[in-house]
C-alpha positions in Angstrom: 8.1 67.9 56.7 11.0 69.1 58.9 14.1 67.4 57.3 14.1 68.1 53.6 16.9 67.4 51.0 17.1 68.9 47.6 19.4 67.1 45.0 20.6 68.3 41.6 22.6 65.9 39.5 24.8 67.5 36.9 27.2 66.1 34.4 30.2 66.8 36.7 29.0 67.2 40.2 26.0 66.2 42.4 24.8 69.1 44.5 22.8 68.6 47.8 21.2 71.0 50.3 19.5 70.0 53.5 17.2 72.3 55.6 15.4 71.7 58.9 12.3 73.8 58.6 11.8 73.8 62.3 15.3 74.8 63.6 16.4 76.7 60.4 19.6 74.5 60.1 21.1 74.4 56.6 23.8 72.1 55.2 25.3 71.8 51.8 27.4 69.2 49.9 28.9 68.8 46.5 30.3 65.4 45.4 31.4 64.0 42.1 28.6 62.6 39.8 28.8 58.9 39.3 28.1 58.6 35.6 27.5 54.9 35.5 24.7 55.1 38.0 23.7 58.5 39.3 22.0 57.0 42.3 25.4 56.2 43.9 26.4 59.8 43.7 23.2 60.9 45.4 23.8 58.4 48.2 27.4 59.6 48.6 26.0 63.1 48.9 23.6 62.2 51.7 26.6 60.7 53.5 28.6 63.9 52.9 25.8 65.9 54.5 26.3 63.9 57.6 22.7 62.6 57.5 21.1 59.2 58.0 18.6 58.5 55.3 16.0 57.3 57.9 15.9 60.8 59.4 15.0 62.6 56.2 11.3 63.3 55.6 11.4 64.4 52.0 13.8 64.3 49.0 13.3 66.4 45.9 15.4 65.6 42.9 16.5 67.2 39.7 18.0 64.8 37.1 19.7 64.8 33.7 19.1 61.1 33.2 16.5 61.6 30.5 18.3 64.6 28.9 21.5 62.7 28.5 19.9 59.5 27.2 18.0 61.4 24.5 21.0 63.5 23.3 23.4 60.7 23.4 20.9 58.2 21.8 21.1 55.9 24.8 17.4 55.3 25.5 15.2 52.3 25.0 14.7 50.5 21.7 11.3 51.6 20.5 8.9 50.5 17.8 6.2 52.8 16.2 2.8 52.0 15.0 1.3 54.8 12.8 -1.3 55.5 10.1 -0.5 54.0 6.7 1.5 56.6 4.7 3.0 58.3 7.7 5.8 56.0 8.5 8.5 58.6 7.7 7.2 61.6 9.6 10.1 61.5 12.0 12.6 61.9 9.1 10.6 64.2 6.9 10.4 66.7 9.9 9.7 70.2 8.6 12.0 69.9 5.6 14.7 71.7 7.6 18.4 71.2 7.5 21.1 71.1 10.2 22.9 74.0 8.5 20.7 76.5 6.7 23.2 77.0 3.8 24.5 73.4 3.7 23.8 71.0 0.9 24.2 67.9 3.0 23.3 67.0 6.5 22.8 63.9 8.7 19.9 63.1 11.0 19.4 60.0 13.1 15.8 59.5 14.4 15.2 57.9 17.7 13.4 55.1 16.0 15.0 53.4 12.9 12.8 53.0 9.8 12.8 49.2 10.1 11.1 49.6 13.6 8.3 51.9 12.2 5.2 50.0 11.1 2.0 51.2 9.3 -1.5 50.0 9.9 -4.8 50.7 8.1 -6.8 53.4 9.9 -7.7 57.0 9.4 -9.7 59.7 11.3 -10.1 63.0 9.6 -9.3 66.5 11.0 -13.1 66.9 11.7 -13.3 63.6 13.7 -14.9 61.6 10.9 -13.8 58.0 10.5 -12.4 57.7 7.0 -11.0 54.2 7.5 -11.8 51.8 10.3 -8.9 50.4 12.4 -7.6 47.1 11.1 -7.4 45.3 14.4 -5.7 42.1 13.1 -3.0 44.2 11.5 -2.4 46.1 14.7 -1.7 42.9 16.6 0.4 41.4 13.9 2.6 44.5 13.5 3.0 44.7 17.3 4.1 41.1 17.4 6.6 41.8 14.6 8.1 44.8 16.6 8.2 42.6 19.7 10.1 39.9 17.9 12.5 42.5 16.6 13.5 43.2 20.2 11.6 46.5 20.8 11.1 47.3 24.5 8.7 50.2 24.0 5.7 50.5 21.7 4.7 54.0 20.6 1.3 54.5 18.9 0.7 57.7 17.0 -2.2 57.9 14.6 -3.3 60.8 12.4 -5.7 63.3 14.1 -5.9 61.3 17.3 -6.1 64.7 19.1 -9.7 65.0 17.7 -10.8 61.5 18.4 -8.5 59.1 20.4 -10.6 55.9 20.0 -8.4 54.3 17.4 -5.2 54.8 19.5 -7.0 53.6 22.7 -8.4 50.5 21.0 -5.0 49.7 19.5 -3.5 49.9 23.0 -6.1 47.5 24.3 -5.3 45.1 21.5 -1.5 45.1 21.8 -1.6 44.6 25.6 -2.4 40.9 24.7 0.9 40.4 23.0 3.3 43.1 24.3 5.6 41.8 27.1 5.5 44.9 29.4 3.5 48.0 30.2 5.7 50.2 28.0 2.9 51.2 25.5 2.7 55.0 24.9 0.0 56.7 22.8 0.2 60.2 21.5 -3.4 61.2 22.6 -2.2 60.7 26.2 1.1 62.5 25.8 0.2 65.5 23.5 -3.3 65.6 22.1 -2.7 68.5 19.7 -2.5 68.9 15.9 0.8 68.8 13.9 1.6 65.1 13.5 5.4 65.6 13.5 5.7 67.4 16.8 3.1 65.1 18.4 4.9 62.0 17.2 8.3 63.3 18.2 7.2 64.2 21.7 5.5 60.8 22.1 8.6 59.0 20.9 10.8 60.9 23.3 8.4 60.0 26.2 8.7 56.3 25.3 12.4 56.5 24.6 13.3 57.5 28.1 10.5 55.8 30.1 12.3 52.5 30.8 15.5 54.3 31.6 13.9 56.6 34.1 11.9 53.7 35.7 15.0 51.7 36.2 17.0 54.6 37.5 14.3 55.6 40.0 13.8 52.0 41.0 17.5 51.7 41.7 17.5 54.9 43.7 14.4 54.0 45.7 15.9 50.6 46.5 19.1 52.1 47.7 17.2 54.8 49.8 15.0 52.1 51.2 17.9 49.9 52.2 19.4 53.0 54.0 16.1 53.5 55.9 14.4 56.1 53.8 10.7 55.2 53.2 9.2 58.6 52.5 8.3 60.5 49.3 10.7 61.1 46.4 9.8 64.0 44.2 11.3 64.7 40.8 11.6 68.2 39.2 9.8 68.6 35.8 10.8 70.8 32.9 8.3 73.4 34.0 9.9 73.8 37.5 7.1 71.8 39.2 7.4 68.5 40.9 6.0 65.1 40.4 6.1 62.0 42.6 8.5 59.3 41.6 5.9 56.6 40.9 4.2 59.0 38.4 7.4 59.9 36.5 7.2 57.1 33.9 3.7 58.3 33.1 5.0 61.8 32.5 8.5 60.9 31.3 8.6 63.6 28.6 8.0 66.3 31.3 11.3 65.6 33.0 13.7 66.0 30.1 15.0 69.4 31.3 14.6 68.8 35.0 17.9 70.1 36.3 18.1 73.4 34.5 14.4 74.2 35.5 15.3 73.9 39.2 18.0 76.5 38.8 15.6 79.0 37.3 13.1 78.4 40.1 15.8 79.3 42.6 16.9 82.3 40.5 13.4 83.7 40.6 13.2 83.3 44.4 16.7 84.9 44.8 15.8 87.9 42.6 12.6 88.4 44.5 14.2 88.4 47.9 17.0 90.7 46.5 14.4 93.2 45.3 15.2 92.7 41.6 12.6 92.4 38.8 14.8 91.6 35.7 17.6 89.1 35.7 19.3 86.7 33.4 20.0 83.4 35.3 23.4 82.0 34.4 24.0 78.5 35.6 27.5 77.5 34.7 28.5 74.0 35.8 31.1 71.6 34.6 29.6 70.9 31.2 27.5 73.9 30.0 26.1 77.3 30.7 22.3 77.3 31.0 20.6 80.7 30.7 17.0 81.9 31.2 15.7 85.5 30.8 13.5 86.4 33.8 11.5 89.6 33.0 9.3 91.0 35.8 10.1 88.0 38.0 8.5 85.8 35.3 10.9 83.3 33.7 10.6 82.9 30.0 8.5 79.8 29.2 8.0 77.8 26.0 5.9 74.8 24.9 8.4 73.6 22.4 12.2 73.1 22.5 14.5 71.2 20.2 16.6 68.8 22.2 18.7 68.2 19.1 18.3 68.8 15.4 15.0 67.5 14.2 13.9 66.4 17.7 11.2 68.8 19.0 9.8 68.3 22.5 6.4 69.9 23.0 5.5 70.1 26.7 5.2 73.1 29.1 8.7 74.0 30.2 10.9 76.9 31.4 12.7 78.3 28.4 16.3 77.4 29.2 19.0 77.7 26.6 22.4 76.0 26.9 25.8 76.4 25.3 28.8 74.2 25.7 30.7 76.5 28.0 31.4 75.0 31.4 34.3 74.4 33.8 35.1 71.2 32.0 34.9 72.7 28.5 38.0 71.7 26.5 40.2 74.4 24.9 41.9 73.6 21.5 43.5 75.1 18.4 41.3 74.5 15.4 42.6 73.7 11.8 42.7 77.4 11.1 44.9 78.2 14.1 42.1 79.8 16.1 41.6 79.2 19.8 38.3 77.4 20.5 36.6 76.5 23.8 33.9 73.8 24.0 31.4 72.4 23.3 33.3 69.2 24.0 33.7 68.7 27.8 36.0 66.6 29.9 32.9 65.9 32.1 33.3 64.1 35.5 35.5 61.4 34.1 38.4 62.0 33.5 37.6 65.7 34.2 40.0 68.6 33.9 43.7 67.8 33.7 44.3 69.3 37.2 42.0 66.7 38.8 44.7 64.1 38.2 42.3 61.4 36.9 43.9 60.9 33.6 42.7 64.0 31.7 45.3 65.5 29.4 43.4 68.1 27.5 43.3 71.7 28.9 39.9 73.0 30.2 38.5 76.2 31.6 39.0 74.9 35.1 42.7 74.3 34.4 43.0 77.9 33.1 41.4 79.3 36.3 43.8 77.3 38.4 46.8 78.5 36.4 45.7 82.2 36.8 45.4 81.8 40.6 41.6 81.9 40.9 41.1 78.6 42.7 42.2 77.8 46.2 43.2 74.3 47.2 41.9 74.6 50.7 38.3 74.6 49.6 38.6 72.6 46.4 35.4 70.9 45.4 35.6 67.2 46.0 38.7 67.4 48.2 37.1 65.3 50.9 36.8 62.5 48.4 40.5 62.7 47.4 40.0 65.0 44.5 42.3 68.0 44.5 43.9 70.6 42.2 47.3 69.8 40.6 48.8 73.0 39.3 51.6 71.2 37.4 49.2 69.0 35.4 47.1 72.1 34.5 50.2 74.1 33.3 51.5 71.1 31.3 48.1 70.6 29.5 47.8 74.3 28.6 51.5 74.5 27.6 51.2 71.5 25.2 47.9 72.3 23.6 47.6 76.1 23.6 50.6 78.0 24.8 53.2 76.2 22.6 51.3 76.4 19.3 50.3 80.0 19.9 53.7 81.1 21.1 52.3 82.4 24.4 53.3 82.1 28.0 51.2 79.6 30.0 49.5 82.5 31.9 48.6 84.4 28.7 47.3 81.2 27.1 45.2 80.6 30.2 43.8 84.1 30.1 43.0 83.7 26.4 40.9 80.7 27.2 38.9 82.7 29.7 38.5 85.6 27.3 37.2 83.3 24.5 34.8 81.6 27.0 33.5 85.0 28.3 33.0 86.3 24.7 31.0 83.2 23.7 28.8 83.4 26.8 28.3 87.2 26.6 27.4 87.2 22.9 24.9 84.3 23.5 23.1 86.2 26.3 22.9 89.4 24.4 21.4 87.6 21.5 18.7 86.1 23.7 17.8 89.5 25.2 17.7 91.2 21.8 15.5 88.5 20.4 12.9 89.5 22.9 13.4 93.2 22.3 15.0 93.7 25.7 17.8 96.1 26.7 20.7 94.3 28.6 21.2 97.5 30.7 17.8 96.8 32.3 19.0 93.3 33.5 21.3 91.9 36.2 23.4 88.8 35.7 22.5 86.3 38.4 25.5 83.9 38.4 25.4 80.5 40.0 26.6 76.9 39.4 30.1 75.8 40.5 31.8 77.9 37.8 29.3 80.8 37.3 30.6 83.4 39.9 34.1 83.2 38.5 32.9 84.3 35.0 30.0 86.5 35.9 32.0 89.7 36.0 33.3 89.0 32.5 29.8 88.1 31.3 28.5 91.4 32.8 31.2 93.4 30.8 30.5 91.5 27.6 26.7 91.9 27.8 26.5 95.5 29.0 24.4 94.5 32.0 24.7 97.0 34.9 25.0 94.5 37.8 25.9 91.0 38.7 24.4 89.1 41.6 26.2 86.3 43.5 23.7 84.2 45.6 24.7 82.9 49.0 25.3 79.4 47.8 26.0 79.6 44.1 27.4 76.1 43.7 24.2 74.4 45.0 21.6 76.9 43.8 19.9 74.4 41.5 19.6 72.0 44.4 17.9 74.7 46.4 15.5 75.2 43.4 14.4 71.6 43.9 13.1 72.6 47.4 11.3 75.6 46.1 9.1 73.8 43.5 5.5 72.8 43.8 3.8 69.6 42.9 2.3 70.3 39.5 0.4 68.7 36.6 -0.3 70.2 33.2 -3.0 69.3 30.7 -3.6 70.3 27.1 -6.5 69.8 24.7 -6.8 70.9 21.0 -9.7 73.2 20.4 -9.1 75.0 17.1 -12.1 77.4 17.1 -12.4 81.0 16.2 -13.6 83.2 19.0 -16.8 84.5 17.2 -18.0 80.9 16.7 -16.8 79.7 20.2 -19.2 78.0 22.6 -17.9 79.2 25.9 -19.7 76.4 27.8 -17.6 73.8 26.0 -14.5 75.7 27.1 -15.6 75.5 30.7 -16.3 71.8 30.3 -12.8 71.0 29.2 -11.2 73.1 31.9 -13.5 71.4 34.5 -12.4 68.0 33.3 -8.7 69.0 33.5 -9.1 70.5 37.0 -10.9 67.3 38.2 -8.2 65.0 36.8 -5.3 67.2 38.1 -6.8 67.5 41.5 -7.2 63.7 41.8 -3.5 63.3 41.0 -2.4 66.0 43.4 -4.6 64.7 46.2 -3.1 61.2 45.5 0.3 62.7 46.0 -0.6 64.2 49.3 -1.7 67.8 48.5 -4.7 69.0 50.5 -7.7 70.0 48.3 -7.7 73.5 49.6 -4.0 74.0 48.7 -4.5 73.2 44.9 -4.3 76.2 42.6 -5.5 76.0 39.0 -4.0 78.2 36.2 -6.0 78.5 33.0 -4.7 79.6 29.6 -4.7 78.9 25.9 -2.5 78.9 22.8 -4.0 81.6 20.5 -3.2 83.3 17.2 -4.8 85.3 14.4 -6.6 83.1 11.9 -4.2 82.1 9.2 -1.0 82.4 11.4 1.3 79.3 11.7 2.5 80.0 15.2 0.5 80.8 18.4 1.3 82.6 21.6 0.4 81.5 25.2 -2.2 83.6 26.9 -2.9 83.2 30.6 -6.4 84.0 31.9 -7.3 85.9 35.0 -8.6 83.3 37.5 -11.4 85.7 38.6 -12.6 86.6 35.0 -15.6 85.2 33.3 -14.5 83.4 30.1 -16.7 85.3 27.7 -15.9 85.9 24.0 -15.1 89.5 24.7 -12.7 88.6 27.6 -10.9 86.1 25.4 -10.5 88.6 22.6 -9.2 91.3 25.1 -6.8 88.9 26.8 -5.3 87.8 23.5 -4.9 91.3 22.2 -3.1 92.4 25.4 -0.7 89.5 25.3 -0.1 89.9 21.6 0.6 93.6 22.0 3.0 93.0 24.8 5.0 90.5 22.6 4.8 92.3 19.2 3.9 95.9 20.1 1.0 95.9 17.5 -2.3 94.2 16.6 -3.6 92.9 13.3 -6.9 94.6 13.0 -9.6 92.9 11.0 -8.4 89.3 11.5 -10.4 86.8 13.6 -8.7 85.3 16.6 -8.3 81.5 16.8 -8.2 79.5 20.1 -5.8 76.6 19.2 -5.3 74.7 22.4 -6.6 74.9 26.0 -4.0 74.6 28.7 -4.6 73.9 32.4 -2.0 73.7 35.2 -2.8 72.4 38.7 -0.3 73.3 41.5 0.1 72.7 45.2 2.1 74.8 47.7 5.9 74.4 47.8 7.5 72.7 50.8 9.8 75.7 51.2 8.8 79.2 49.9 12.0 81.2 50.6 15.5 79.9 51.1 16.9 83.2 52.3 15.5 82.6 55.8 17.9 79.7 56.3 20.9 81.9 55.6 22.3 83.7 58.6 24.7 86.6 58.0 27.5 87.1 60.6 27.4 90.2 62.8 31.2 90.8 63.1 32.1 94.2 61.7 35.2 93.4 59.6 36.1 89.9 58.4 39.7 88.9 58.2 41.2 89.1 54.7 44.2 87.4 53.1 45.8 88.2 49.8 47.1 86.3 46.8 48.3 86.9 43.3 45.8 86.6 40.4 47.0 86.9 36.8 44.6 89.4 35.2 44.9 91.7 32.2 48.4 90.4 31.4 50.0 90.8 34.8 49.8 89.4 38.3 47.7 91.5 40.6 47.4 91.5 44.4 44.0 90.2 45.2 42.0 90.2 48.5 40.8 86.8 49.6 37.7 86.5 51.8 35.8 83.6 53.3 32.4 84.3 51.7 30.3 83.4 54.7 32.3 85.6 57.1 31.1 88.7 55.3 28.4 90.8 57.3 25.6 92.8 55.9 26.6 96.0 53.9 30.2 94.9 53.8 32.0 96.4 50.8 34.3 94.3 48.7 36.6 96.2 46.4 38.0 94.3 43.5 40.2 92.5 42.7 38.9 90.0 45.3 38.3 86.3 45.6 35.4 85.0 47.7 36.0 81.4 48.8 33.3 78.9 50.0 32.8 75.2 49.9 30.5 75.1 46.9 32.0 77.7 44.6 34.5 80.5 44.2 33.7 84.1 43.1 35.9 86.6 41.5 35.4 90.4 41.5 37.5 92.2 38.9 39.5 95.4 39.4 37.2 98.4 38.9 34.2 96.7 40.4 32.8 96.7 44.0 30.5 94.2 45.8 28.1 95.0 48.6 26.6 92.3 50.8 22.8 92.5 50.9 20.5 91.6 53.8 19.3 88.5 51.9 22.8 87.2 51.7 23.4 87.9 48.0 26.2 90.2 46.8 25.5 93.0 44.3 28.6 93.8 42.2 28.7 97.0 40.2 31.3 99.1 38.3 33.2 101.7 40.4 35.2 103.3 37.6 
C-alpha cells in the first residue's frame, strides 16, 4: 500500500494528508467542508492534493456524520419493540435532570413514545424464561411500526444479555414483514446488563445506520466514478479502523470517529518527541476536543453521554469537547457579560471575515483584527475564500466593542481572553478529576486554530510546555493513517472471583478471538498480524460502577491472577483497596487488532538544513498594545532553531503564535517545544 490518503471531515474544514510509503513523499490539503454532502468535500480535497483517485491504494476516513446526526436529531425514523412494561425506559433514564438544581427540564428521546411498542415476553436475570415470546404480537407490532413510517426497527428485551433467543427469534419473525435490513437487536450491539444504557446504545446504532450507509454509498460511488476501487476504511471511536462495508453493522462504534483519530496522532507525536504525559488539544472551527494522555496511554471509557439522557456504551477514547473553536460566536449576554460559544458560525456562513454572509463576530475574526492571521496562507484561499479585515472589524465593533465601550482591538483581545479562560479551566478540571498535576503535562496543540491559542491555554492551566506538531492543521487526518483495523467484543459475566470457573472465561475469550479474527482476515489482515487484547470490567461486590482491567497476554487467567490484576488497577485509580470485599467480574472484553498501515508519521517530515531561515516582522496587538512580532515560514525552520516570542509561524494548514516571554525550539521529530523564558 504505497499511496495512502487520510481524511478527517470536521464541521468547518475537511483535512487530507497523502503519503507515499515508498518514496517518503507527503502532501497535505485543507478544503471547506460541504455540509449538505460531506462526500463532495472529500472529493474536492483529493483534487486539491493533486491526485488522481485511481492512483490511490488506500483511503482511511474519520467522519462526524453519525455524531452530528445524533446531536442534531437528524437520524433515521426508528421504532422500538421491547418487553411489556419497559416502553418508557428511554425517558425514565436514571431519574437525572439537565440541571442538578433545576425544577424543570426538557428531554427528547431519539424514538417518540408513539413509535415504542411492547410485546409479551420475559427472561429473568438468571436466564429462566418467565414468559414465552408472543410471536403473533411481535409480527403485528412490527407491521404497525412499518405502517407508521419507521425505517429502522430496534429490538431490546429485558435480560437479553443472559439469553438472546427471544431477540433473535423476534428478528427472524419481523424479517417477513419489515421492508429492509435495518433490524437492530441489543444482544448484538451491547450484551450487558442495565436495560437503559443497553437500549440507548442500541437505539443510537439504529438511528445512524441508514444515514451512514447512504453516506458511504454516495462516497464509494463518487470514488468509483473517479477510478478508485480499493479499500475505504473508517475510524472508530476507539481509534481503530473498520472497513466501510462493515460500518453499518458497527454503526454505534463510529460516533466519535474524528476526535479519536486526533488522539491517535497525538500519542504518536508525543512518543516521537520523547514525552510521556500530554493533553491533546484539538481546536477546529466548532469545538475544542481534549484528551488526557498519561504515560502515552490515552484516557479511555466505555460510556459517554452524547447529549443529556443519551449514553453511548462502546469502547472509545475518552475525548471531551467544549464549544470553543475558530467559528465560536462572541456575544454580550443579558447581564452585559462577554460570552464566547458554544454557538458556532460553522462552515456556512462561517466567520464574518470569510465574506460569505456571516455578520456575527467569531474567534477567527478576533484573531484577524489582532494581526495573528496572514492573508498569504489563508486556509481555503485556493477556493476563493479569504480574510476580509473590514468585515471582521465591523462585526466586532457592532456586537462587542460598541456595547462595552472598547476599541475594536481591545474587544478582540477580550474575546480571546474569555476563550482561553474557558479552555484552560476545562482542561484543569479534567486533570484534577484524575488526580493529576498540570505541571507534569505538556499541551499538545493541533487543529486549524489550536496553535494560536496553545500559549494562552498553557498559561491558564499551569502546564510547563506546549508542543506544536509539524502539521497541526491536519493532525487528525494523520491519525487516520496511524490506526489499526480493530474489532471489540463484550459479554456479560457477573460472577464473583471465588466462585469463578476459569475454564468458562477462556471459552468466551476463545469465541471472541475466533469471531474477531474471521472479521479481520476478511478485511485483509494476515492471521499472524492479529493481536488480541483481553480485559474485563470489574468491581467490588456491591459497587455500582466498575473499572476496566487489562490482562497480561502472557499470564495464566487463574483466580489469584484476576484478583491481583484488579487490585493493582484499583489502587492505581483510587490509591487504596477495600479489604474484606469480594471482587466481581462484571463483563469480559476482547479487542482484536491488526498492524497499522503507517506506524510513524515523523519519518515523512524532512527538516531543512539551512542554518538561519529568513524572517519578516509584523504588528500583533497583544496585552493592550501593538508589538513587533517575528514572522517565520514554519517549514523553513531547521533542527534546534530558537524562536523567541512574540513570533508567528505560518504554514498552509495552520498558524502558530508564541507569546512574549516564551521561546520555541525545533526538535528532531519536527515538533516545536515552547517554554517560558521569563
